[in-house]
N, C-alpha and C positions, 0 to 999 in steps of 0.2 A: 176729300182731301188735295187741296191743291199740289201739284207735282214743283217742284223749285226746275227751273231749267237754268244750267249753267252755258257760257257758249266756247267754254273750253272743252277737248274731248274728256274723255272718262278717263284715259290712261294717265294723262296729263293729271285731272285731279285727285287720280287716285295715289299717284306718286307724290303729289303735294302733301296731300292729308296725313300720308304714312308718313313722311319728315315730318311734318308737323308734330303728329303724335310720338316719335322716336323722341324728339327734342323734348316736348315738355317732359316726357315719361323720365329722361335722363336728369334733367333739372330736377325734378322732384326728388328724383334716387340720391343726388350728390346733395341737396338741401337736407333730406332725411338721413344720410350718412354723416353730414358735419354738425348736426344738432346731435343727435346720438354721441359723437364724439365730445362734443362740448358738456353735453348732460354728464357722461363717465369725466372729465376733468372738472366741474364743478364738483361732484360728489368725493372726488380725491382730495382738493383743495378742503372742502368742506370737514373732511377727517382729520388732515394733517393741522388744520388748526385748529381742531378738537385736542389733538394729541399735545400741540404745544400749547395750549392754554392748562390742559392740566397737568405739565410740567411746571410751567411757570407757576400755578397756584400752589401746588407742592413744593414747591422751592420760596414762595413766601412763607408759607405755612412753617414749613423749617426753621428760616431764618428767624421768623417770630419767635419761636419754640426757645432758638439759641439763645436769644437777647432775655427771651425771659428768665431763661436759666442762669443766663450772664448778672441778671441783676440781682435775681435772689443770691446769687452766690456774692455778689459787692455787699449785698443787705446784710447777710448770716455773718461776711469776714470784719463789717464795720462794726458787728454788735457784739 
């Protein structure tokens, strides 16, 4: 196998490669944290929307039932 020869001294290369590695690790960790935070926020928003949708549908059903009750009272009073 052919050995790669660098012109720079090994001590400088080690420092450069370590800095590069630490940089991409930090970048990855930050992206991972952001991804997790956004996923949690999405779940919270979906849960909230579902709760509001349930409340709205319940209110619509209640209103429809009250209107039907009012109509039946009008019809029975008119008869």
